[in-house]
C-alpha positions as CSV (number, residue, x, y, z in Angstrom):
1,M,-9.3,-3.5,-18.7
2,N,-7.3,-5.4,-16.1
3,K,-7.0,-9.1,-16.9
4,F,-7.3,-10.0,-13.3
5,F,-10.5,-8.2,-13.0
6,V,-11.9,-9.8,-16.1
7,W,-11.0,-13.3,-14.9
8,T,-12.4,-12.6,-11.4
9,V,-15.7,-11.5,-12.9
10,A,-15.8,-14.5,-15.2
11,I,-15.2,-16.9,-12.3
12,I,-17.9,-15.3,-10.2
13,L,-20.4,-15.5,-13.1
14,A,-19.5,-19.2,-13.7
15,I,-20.1,-20.3,-10.1
16,P,-23.8,-21.2,-10.7
17,Y,-22.8,-23.2,-13.8
18,S,-19.7,-24.8,-12.4
19,I,-19.2,-28.5,-13.0
20,E,-21.3,-30.6,-10.6
21,L,-19.0,-33.4,-9.3
22,S,-21.1,-36.5,-8.7
23,Q,-18.2,-38.7,-8.1
24,A,-14.5,-38.1,-7.5
25,V,-12.1,-39.7,-10.0
26,D,-8.4,-40.1,-9.2
27,L,-6.6,-39.8,-12.6
28,P,-3.1,-41.3,-13.0
29,Q,-0.3,-38.8,-12.7
30,D,2.1,-40.6,-15.1
31,E,2.1,-41.8,-18.6
32,A,2.6,-45.5,-17.9
33,S,-0.3,-45.7,-15.4
34,C,-2.5,-43.6,-17.7
35,T,-2.0,-45.8,-20.8
36,K,-2.3,-49.0,-18.7
37,I,-6.0,-48.2,-18.0
38,G,-6.8,-47.1,-21.6
39,G,-6.3,-43.4,-21.0
40,R,-4.6,-40.8,-23.3
41,W,-1.5,-39.0,-22.0
42,W,-1.3,-35.5,-23.5
43,G,0.2,-32.1,-22.9
44,Q,-1.9,-29.0,-22.5
45,R,-0.2,-25.7,-23.3
46,S,-1.2,-22.9,-20.8
47,K,-1.9,-19.6,-22.5
48,M,-2.5,-17.9,-19.2
49,V,1.1,-17.7,-17.9
50,Q,4.2,-16.3,-19.6
51,P,6.2,-18.0,-20.8
52,P,3.6,-20.6,-21.8
53,T,4.0,-24.0,-20.0
54,I,2.8,-27.5,-20.8
55,T,0.9,-29.5,-18.2
56,W,0.8,-33.2,-18.8
57,R,-2.6,-34.9,-18.2
58,C,-4.3,-38.2,-18.3
59,S,-7.8,-38.4,-19.9
60,I,-10.0,-41.4,-19.7
61,P,-12.7,-42.0,-22.3
62,T,-16.3,-42.5,-21.1
63,S,-19.0,-44.8,-22.4
64,D,-21.7,-42.1,-22.5
65,A,-19.9,-39.6,-24.9
66,D,-22.4,-37.4,-26.8
67,K,-25.4,-38.6,-24.7
68,P,-28.0,-35.9,-24.3
69,C,-27.9,-34.2,-20.9
70,S,-29.4,-31.4,-18.9
71,S,-26.8,-31.2,-16.2
72,A,-23.2,-32.5,-15.5
73,R,-24.4,-35.0,-12.9
74,E,-25.9,-37.0,-15.7
75,C,-22.5,-37.6,-17.4
76,Q,-19.6,-39.8,-16.4
77,S,-17.3,-37.0,-17.2
78,N,-19.3,-34.6,-15.0
79,D,-19.4,-32.2,-18.0
80,C,-22.5,-31.4,-20.0
81,Q,-21.7,-29.0,-22.9
82,A,-24.2,-26.8,-24.6
83,P,-24.6,-27.0,-28.4
84,H,-22.8,-24.3,-30.4
85,G,-24.7,-21.1,-30.9
86,V,-27.1,-21.3,-27.9
87,S,-27.4,-18.1,-25.9
88,A,-26.7,-18.1,-22.1
89,G,-29.8,-18.4,-20.0
90,H,-31.8,-20.2,-22.6
91,P,-33.3,-23.7,-22.2
92,T,-31.2,-26.3,-24.1
93,T,-30.1,-29.9,-24.1
94,G,-26.4,-30.5,-23.9
95,R,-24.1,-33.5,-24.7
96,C,-21.9,-35.4,-22.3
97,V,-18.2,-34.8,-22.9
98,G,-16.5,-38.1,-23.8
99,W,-13.5,-37.8,-21.5
100,I,-12.9,-37.7,-17.7
101,G,-10.0,-35.4,-16.9
102,Q,-10.5,-33.0,-19.7
103,S,-10.5,-33.8,-23.4
104,P,-7.2,-33.9,-25.4
105,K,-9.3,-32.2,-28.0
106,D,-10.8,-29.4,-25.8
107,P,-11.8,-26.4,-27.7
108,D,-10.6,-23.0,-26.6
109,C,-14.2,-22.1,-25.8
110,F,-16.7,-23.9,-23.7
111,Q,-20.3,-23.5,-22.4
112,T,-21.9,-25.8,-19.8
113,V,-25.5,-26.7,-19.3
114,K,-27.0,-26.9,-15.7
115,D,-30.6,-27.9,-15.0
116,G,-31.4,-27.6,-18.7
117,I,-30.2,-24.0,-19.0
118,A,-27.1,-22.9,-21.0
119,G,-24.5,-21.1,-18.9
120,P,-22.2,-18.3,-20.1
121,R,-19.7,-19.1,-22.9
122,Y,-16.0,-18.8,-21.9
123,C,-13.0,-18.7,-24.2
124,V,-9.4,-19.1,-23.0
């Protein structure tokens, strides 16, 4: 099956469960500015392009990491993740991701919670 088709379908299915941004956060774009505010500067390898590239990012820890949540708007990180093993479409309580700007420890798979319902699971 065509990879473009698969990703297009995945994006369309994810729209109802996309991250709900309750506030915009301008993250530093350089290491010195990032570490100055207590952030972590890290490189993320892209598996989607060939040859693989590294994108440098700043992530800032939140004070509500692992707080129970039912939607992203309840989290400083704007990211409410479902517990492992829950099926898409089922009621669940998630946990707030502890980083703004993507976690340096992001798993290859993720599953969000919106309005107390688990979204589809995506692996990259």
